[in-house]
N, C-alpha and C positions, 0 to 999 in steps of 0.2 A: 503491498499498498504506498511506502512510504517515498519505494521510485518511478511507482504513479504519479506520486504527487508533485514528485523531484520532478519529474518528464513532464508533468500535464504544466507546472509550473516557465522552464525550458522551454517551449513552445507556445506558450500566450504571447514571450517574451517577445523570441522571434521571428509572430506574425507582425505586433503590435511594432517591432523593431518594420521595417520593409513597408509596415505602411504609415510610419513617422516618416519617414526615411523620403517614401514619394511623397506627402504631402509636404514637406518643406522646400522638398525639390520646386513646384507650385508657387508655391508659397518670393520666394526666388524672385522666379518667372512674373509674376506677378503684382511687387514690389519692382523692378525694370520696366516694365507698363508704363504701371499711375506715374513714372517718373519722368521717364522722356514724352508723355502727357500732361503730366503738370508745366512739363517744362515746356515744350515745343510741336505737341496734339492743339485738337482747335481749342481756343484762345487762348495757348503756353502762353508760359508768360514773357517767352524771349519770343515769337511768337509760331504762327502755326507751317511751319518745318516739315514733322511729320506729315504721312499720307498711310503711312500701311505698319501695323504691329504683326504680325503671319506667325499664327502661335502650332502652327501646322505644315511648316517646308518643306520639303521635297529638295535633296541637291538630287540629280545620276539617276534618281530612283532607285537608290539604295539607301541617303543616309537623308537620317533623320533630324538638322537643327531642331532646338530647341527654341529655336524663336528666330523671325525674319522680320530687319526694319527696311520700312521703304520711304526717302524722302522726297522732300519737290527735285530738288537738284541732280536729281541721279546719280545719288550713294549712297547704299544700302549695308547693314546688319549685319552679315550673318553670327548668333549666337550659340554661347554651346554651353552648357552647364554642366564641369565634372567634379565629383567632390573628393577628389582621388584620380591625382590625373598618375596615368603610369606607362611611362617613357616605350615600353618589349611588349606593347601594348596594340589594334588596332585604333585607336585613338588617336596614329599620330596620322596612319590614312586620311583617315578618318579628315582630322585641323586639313591637312594637304589642302585632301580635294574641293573643302570646305575656301579655303585661300584661293585654288586652280580655281573656279567654276565657275564658267562666264555666263553675265551676267546682260550681256545686250550692249550693240551701240551705245558712248553714247555713258554710257552705268558703271561706272566702280564702289568697290566694297570695302571693308575693314574688315575677321573673322573678329571676335573675341569670345578670348574663356574668361571664363571663370571657376576657381575652382575658389576649394578653405583654403582659409590664411595660410596654412603652416603648410602650402601643397604647393606656390606657387614661383621657389625657389626651381624643384624641380621643374614648374612646366615653362618655366621663364631657359634654366640650363636647354631642354630640349629642343623649346622651339628653336632659341641658338645654331646647331648642334646640325636643324633643318637643315638651314639656308646655309652649310656648307658641300651636302652628300653629294658627291662624285656626277650623277645622273637625272641633270636639270628637270624631269619632269615629276622628280621628287623633291623638289624646293617650293617651299612657298611660293605663290607670285604677292601676293593680296597681303599686306601686316595682320598678325598674327598678336595682338593685345595680351596682354598676360594679368588679372585683378584673383586676388585673393580679395576671400569674403567675410564677415563675424557676424555673428547673428549675437545684439547683446540682449537680453529678457529683461537686465536689470536700469531699465532707459530711465528714471527719472519718470518722463510723460512716454512710456510704453515702447515697444520694442524699435529698436531700427539694424537691419542689418546694413552692416561700413563696408563700402568696398574699399579697397584699396590699390595704386598703380606702381611699382616700387622701380623701381633706373640700378634694377642688375641683369644681368646674361647677356646684355643688351637688350632688353624690354621691347618692341617695338610703343612708337607714344596712336594713337589715330594720327587718319592720313591728315595734311594741312587740309583740305577744304573737306571736310562730312559734315555738321552740320549747315546749314545753308545758313546763316547768319549776317549783318551786321556790321562795317565796322567795326571789334570791339563788342561784341558782342562775344551773348554765351558759345560755346562750341563745346563740342565733348575731353577739347584733349582740357582745356582752362577748367569746368569742370570736376573733370578727373584725376590727370595728370598729374595735374601744377597745383592740386592743390591733399595737405597732408593727412585727407579720405575725402569719400563722401559718401554722407548720410543714407540711406531712403528709410523715410517711417512708415514701419507697417500700421497703417490707419485705415479708418472703414471703408476711405474704398477698395485698398489693400483687399480689404476683409467679402468687399462686392465683387469685386473681382473673381475675387474664390471660385465659392456660391457660384456665379454665375459659369466663368468655367475651371470643372472640375480636376481637367484633365490636360496634363502634357505632349510631350510628341514622343513622351520615355510609352510601354504598356507595362500603364499598370498593374498589380498583385489586385486576386480576385477578388477579398477579398475588400479591397479597396475601394473598386467601383460598386459588389453590390453594392456598402456601409452610406459611399455619397451619391447618390445616381440609381440606383437597381431599385431597394428601398425605400427612400423618398420616393420615387416613378408608381410601386405599385401604388400607394401611397390615393397619388394623385389618380391613381383610373380606380378606385370602387367605389359602386355606385352609395345609390343611398341604400337600400337593401342590404345591402353587401356590412354597408360602416353602425348601421342599428346593430347585428347580429353582433360585430366584433365590441358594440359600447357593453351586449349581453353578458357573448364568452370571452369576450376576450382575445378572438384571434378565430379567422378565417379563410375558409381557402379562397383561390381564387384565380380563377384562367387568367393570364396570360400570354403572350404570344413579346415574340423583340417586333418583330412590327409595330405593336401595339405603343412600346415602352419609347419606338423612333420618333414614330408620329405625334411623340408629344417635342409642345414646346416649347424649343431652342436643347432640343436635344441631339442632332448634329453639330449647331453649334457650338457646344459646350466639348463637342471634342467625344459623344458615343460614336463606338459600330458598332455594323453587328460582332462581329468579335469579340470583341467589347464582351456584349452582352449575356454575347451565350456561355463568354469563361464565368463570368458572372451568376449566368444560371445554374452550368458544370458547378462549382461550390458551389452554391442553396443545398444542392442536390446530393455533393455527399456531404452537409452539413443535415437531414433526416427535416433540409426547411424546403423541402419542392423537390416533384417527381413528376417526367419528364413528361407523355399522353399525348399518341395521333389521336385526330378528327379534323375531319374532310380534309385530309394528304394535308394538313398543319400542323406542323411540331409545336407543341403547347405546351404548357408548363402550368403546373396548378404549387400553387405555393402556398403554403403554410403561414398564410398570415396572419402576423399579430403588432396592437398598439407601437411603434418607432416611439423610443425614450426621446429626452427632451432634447437632454442632448450626447454629440454628435461621440462622445468619448464613452460612455453608456453603450451608445448600440456599439462599439465598436468589442469594448470589452463581452457584453452580447456572443455576439461571430466571432470572436478571436478566443472565445471555451470551447461552443461548439465545435471548432475545425479542429481545432484541440487535443482534442476529447476523438473529434476522426478518428483523430491519426493514428492515437496509441492505441486504436481499436480495430483499426487495421495492419500497424510492427506486428502490433500481435496473434493475427489470427494470422500473420505472416510469416510469423516467430513457428507456429504448430507443425504449418503448412508443409514448410523447411523441415521441423522432428520428423515429420509423423516424415518423411518420407525416406532423412534419412536408416532409423528403423526398419525399414521394409527395406527396402536396400541391403542391409548388415545383415537379416534374419534366415536361417539359413533352408527352412519352411518354407520359405514364401514363396511363391513359383508369378515367376514375371512372366506378366501378358504377353510376352513377346516369344514366352514358350507353347505355348496355346499353341 
């Protein structure tokens, strides 16, 4: 029993860590989007220079940056967030592809790499070494700007995310002509590279962005999709009779399909896809909260829906506990199954099926 309790706690901790890592990455994207909009978006304090903030871009049909920003003067910013940069990995190929990407005539761009503050020196050194590679096609073309980030949860007036550019290992600055601005006005170099750090507050506007856009360009763990999107969507799909039943019994079986979720307002804009929804439903199946059914040649799910907790953290606790217990049951079944087969092979009186 003690072993099961320890495993349960470890599984829950692991699931919550996956959830928190994805949520933190989305918070960072939302903070940057909010700051750029405040500075250079519609009614921006430095002029309306930004045309588009794309949260789901694709590069060469293979790479998916975390965001792409387009400005009115043909300048683009391709952003990638890596908590920990790994020089000997696909990370390098990805950044080279971003740097060498041709955005078209009259356009130019920079690549923005954001890593944890304690990892920016590694990233800067790797960028410097890439510039001296023997093969020209393996070298960056557009500047790759490395920023370190640190999240200050103890700030006096709410959480602040600090971005810092450091002049180390030849770290690039942004192109001289980046954000279009009047002479002497703010641009990316003056606001980020020329200051000790760039503070970005996690304010109400960021919270609203997170609610509207819970996903980024990386695939989330299914538990994240279930908590942020599927469970709230099912609550919206309940009819009056089903709501009354849930009020009386505390639970109601709701039949839904992937298309039902996608047809809800803002679902596609939020980044939901058929693949993500199906994986979330599979997750709900694995924790005995849904059952797959075929009806009228269409695959649907009967979800055992119960009242959503008022706090997202409570919903995460509920799902994490369910999935952790499910994993332990599967591990036990697998262990017993393997043990049974070993005994069967080692038993001399047991006749093999292949001997019949």
